[in-house]
N, C-alpha and C positions, 0 to 999 in steps of 0.2 A: 646641221646634219643631214645628209641625204638618208633617210629611213627606208628600210625596205619593208618592214612589218610593221602594221598598225595593231596592237594586242586592245580588242573591243572587251570592256568589262560593264556589262549591265549591274545597275545598283538599283534597289529596291529596300529601303530600311534596313541597311546594313551597317550603321554606325559602329556596330561592335566589333566588325572586322575591318574596317578600313585602315586602321594603323597598321594592322599585321599584313593585310593587303598590300601597301605602300612600301612597308620593308621587302616583302619575298619579290615582289616585281621589281624593285632596285636591284636587288642581287641578282635577278634574272637578267636585267638589260645589261648589266657589266660581264655576262658571259653568252649572251645571245648570239647563235650563229649567223643571224643577219641583222644589220643594225635596227632597233626596233624601238617603237615609242608605244604609249598607252594611252587611250581613249576611255574615259569614263564617263558612261550614259546613264543619268540619274532618271529614273522610270518613276518620276512623280513621288518620291519619297516624302513621308509626312515626320521622320525624326531628323537628328542633325546631319544626316548623309551629306546634302548638297553642302552645307558649309563647311564641313570635313574635306570633301572633294575639292572645294575651292582654295582651302589652305594646303593640301598636297598638292595641286597644280602650281600654287604659287612659290613651293618649295623647290620644285622639279621640273626642269624646262622640257623634259622629254613626256611629261604628262599633260593632258588636256582634259577637258568636260564638255559635255552638251547636256540639257536638262530640258525633259518634259515639260509641259503646262500641268499635266495630270498624269496618273498611272496609265501605261496603255499595254503594258505586259511584257515579256520577255521576247517575244518574237519581233515587236516594235522597236526594241530596244536594240536588238541585234542587227536588225534591217537599216536602222538611222546609223549606227556604226559604220557600215557597207557603204551607205551612200556618202557617208562625211571621210570616208578614207580616201588618201592620195598616194599610197603606198603599192608596190607591186602585190603586195601580199596582206590578207588580214587574218588575223588571228582571234579565237575567242576563249573566254575563260570566265567563269562564275566568281564573284567576289567573295563566297564564302570558302573558297581554297579548299575544295575537298578535291582537287588535282593540283598538280604541282607545277607552277610554271616553267621549272628547268626542263620538263618533258617536251615542252615547244621543240627544243632542239631534235628530239628524237623524231619529231613529225617534219621538220624541216627537211631533214635528211632525204625526204621522200618529194618535196614541194616542186622540185625543177620537172619531174615527170609525171607529177598527178596534179590535177586541178583542186582536189579537196583531198585532205588527209585529215582523218578524223581518229581521236583516241578512243579504245575500248578498254573500261575500268577493269583492271584485272584483280580480283581478291577484292571485291567491294565491302565497303566497312559501314553498309547501312543496315536497317531492321531486315529481318526475314521479311515483313509485309511489304517494305517498300521494294527489297529485292524481286520479290516474286511478282508484284504488280509491273513492274519495269519490263521483267522478263516477258509477262505475258503481253503487254504494250506494245514491244518489240517484234513479237512473233506475228501479231496482228499486222502490223505495219510493213513488215516483210512479204506477208502474203499478198498485200495489195499494191506493193511498190516493186517488189523483186529487186531489191538494192543489195541483198546480200551483207549488210550490215548488221552487226550484231548489238549495237548498243549506241543508237542515234542519238541518245540523251545525254551522252558524256559531254561533259563542259570543257572540253579542250579539242579545238579544231584548229586548222589552217586551210585557207581557201584562196585561191588565185584572186584578185580585186576584179577583174574584169569579168570573170564568171558570177562573182557575188553580187555585182550590181546587177546583172542581168535576172537574178532570183526575184519574182514578184511578190509584192507585200500580201501576207495574209496570216490568221491568227493561226498558231501551230507551227508555225513556219520552222522553228528551230529542230522540230523532229523531223523535217523532210529534206533537210540541206543535201544529203548525198543523193536523193532520188531526183531533187531539183538539178544537181550538177550532171546526173546521167541524162538528164532531156536535154543537155547542151551537148551530148554526145562527147563528154570528157571522162577522164579516169579518175578513179576515186580508189583509195585504200583505208584501212583500219589498222592502228598500232597499238599495242597494249601499253598502257600507261598506269601510274600509280594513283592509289585513290585512298583517302583518309576521311575520318569520321568528322562530321562538323563541329567545331569547337564553340563557336557562338552564333547568335542570332536565331531566326527560325527559319524552317522550310518553307517555300512558297507553294509547293504542290503536296497535295495529299493523295490518296488512294483513289479516290474517284476521278479526279482530273488527270490522273497517269492512265486511267483505263477508258473512261467513257470519252474522254478530250481527244484522245489519238484516234478511238474508232471513230469518232464523228469528222475527224479532219481526214481520215483516208477517203472518205466519199467525196471529200472538197478537193483532194488531189486528185482523184481519177477523173472529176471533171474539169480540173486545170490541165491534168496531162492530154486530154483530148483537144484542148483549145490551146495549148502551148505553142506558142510562135517561135521558132529557133533560126536565125537568120546570120550571114557572114557577110560582110561587106567586101566586095573584091576589089572595086577600084574606087576611086572619089577625084574630083576633079572643080 
C-alpha cells in the first residue's frame, strides 16, 4: 500500500498500554482520512515493551518499529521517527493514549494548507498541578518564541515530512515543533482535540521538568533561531 501518513509512537516502559494502543490504532487505520501506517519507536525500554512491539508488528503489516540502544528521551524518539519516515506526512501520538487517534482526521483536514497542525487539549483530564505547570511552561515558551500556540505539549500532531526532516535535533525538541516550522516560513495551526486521563503506566514528566526544562530549552531555541539556516533549492542539474 502507498501510505500517505506515518504515525510515530514513542514508547518508553509502556507495556501496560501497548495492547490497548494496538487496538485503538487499528481502529483508526480503518477510518483514516489518508492511508496511514504506524512506526513504534522504542526509547530504551527496560520492561517488556520491545518484545510486545515486535509481536504487534508481526501481526500487523501496517506496523513497524525501531529500537534505541539506550534511553535517549522523547525528543530523540520523535526525531528518529521523522528521519525514518518516507510518507508525505508524519503524525505523532503518545503511547499512553491520553489523546484519541481518531482526532488525527480533524488535523488532517488542515494538512494540505499548513505544514504543521497541532492539537490543543480541550478540557484536560490532568491534575491541577500538572495543568498549572503546563500552562506556565507554555506561557514562558510563547514569550520566547512568539509561536502563538497554547499547548505545544499536546501529543497529537501532523507535520509535512519534508519540513519535519529539516528540524535540527536537540533535547526539548518536542516543545518547539511549531516554532521550528515557523523558522522555515511555513504555516501552522492548532485544532482542539479530546483528552483523557492516563489509564495505565506512569507519566515520564514531573512538575520540575515541565517548568525548568522548558525554560532552559528556550535559551537554546533563541541561540538556534539566530544560527538557523533556511534554504530552498531552485534548480538542480
